N, C-alpha and C positions, 0 to 999 in steps of 0.2 A: 504494500500500500504506500503510495507516495506521500511524502511529508509536505505540508503546505508551508510556504515561506513565513507566514505569520507565526506559526508555531516555533520556528527557529528564532525569529526576532524576539519573541516574548520569553524565550528560554534564558534563565539567569546566567548560565555558563556559556552557551553558544551564541546568544544574542549579541553581546558587546563585540565579540571577535568577528562575528559575521557582519555587523554594521561597519566596523572599521575596515574590513575587507571591501565592502561595497563602496565606502567612501574613497578608498585608495583606487579602486578600479574606475570609479566615476571621475576622480581627479586625473588619472592617467588618460582616460578617454577624452576628457575636456582639454587637457594639455596637447594631446595629439591633434585634436580637431583645431585648436587654436594655431598650432604650428603649421598645419596644412593650410589654414585660411591665410596666414601671413605669407607663406610661400606662394600661394595662388595670387595674392594681391601683388606681391613683388613681381611675379612673372607677367601679370597683366599690365602693371605699371611700366615694366621694361618694354613690353611690346608697344604700348601706347607711346612711350618716349621715342622708341626707334621709328615708329611710323611718322610721328610729328617731325622728328629730325630729318627723315628722308624727304618729306614734303617740303620742309623749309630749305633743305639743301638743293632740291631740284629747282625751286623757285629762285633761289639766289643764283644758282648756276645759269638759269635761263636769262636772268637780268644781266649778269656779267657777260654772258655770251652776246646778248644784244648790244650791250655797250661796246664791247670789243669790235663787233661787226660794224657798228656805226663809225667807230674811230678808224678802223681799217679803210672803210669806204671814203671817209673824209680825206685821209692821207693819200689814198690812191688818186682821188680826183685832183687834189692839190698838186701832187707830183706830175700828173698828166698835163695839167694846165701850165705848170712851170716849165716842163720839158718842151712843150709846144711853143711857148713864148721865148724861152732863153736857151734851149738846147740841153745837153747833158748837165746834170746837177752836181755841184761840188759835194765832196764827202761830208763836210760839216753841215750842209743844208739837208742832205739825206738823213743824217743823224738827228738833226733838230726835228725833222718831220716825224721820224720814227718814235721819238720820245715825247712829243707834244700831246697835251690833252686835247680833247675834241673841240672845246671852245677856242683854243688857240689856233687850231687847224682852220676852223671856220673864219676867224679873223684874218689869218694869212690869205686864205682863199679870196676873201672880199678885197683885200689890198692888191692881190695879184691881178685882179681884173683890170685895174687901171695903172698898175706899176709899169715902169719902163726898165727897171733894174731889180736884181735880187735884193740889193741893199735896201731899197725902198720898202720891201716886204719884211725883211728880217731884222732891220735895225730897230732898237727900242724907240718907242714914240715919246 
């Protein structure tokens, strides 16, 4: 005949030991569940962070790529105009064009439209 748990819990000898064991098992189970929940939250947080990082990285990469493309286009147009008007470009002018920011390239291009010498374009105003 099976013994009902209430009988064991009410027993003066077995009851306290059984209750302690139930508490220990309950604490162990709760600790394991808590650890599992923390690990799951960390995994999910890492995944979310990675996804966000990838998206931000892609967006930044696209913006930088567009900027570089515009700058290359500006420098290419300026170089073509200058070579058309003045012939082969000196090395220092080539270097200046390669290292100039987009706004400077645009300003030089505007000056090149009416300039009669390279000095008119590249000398400081």
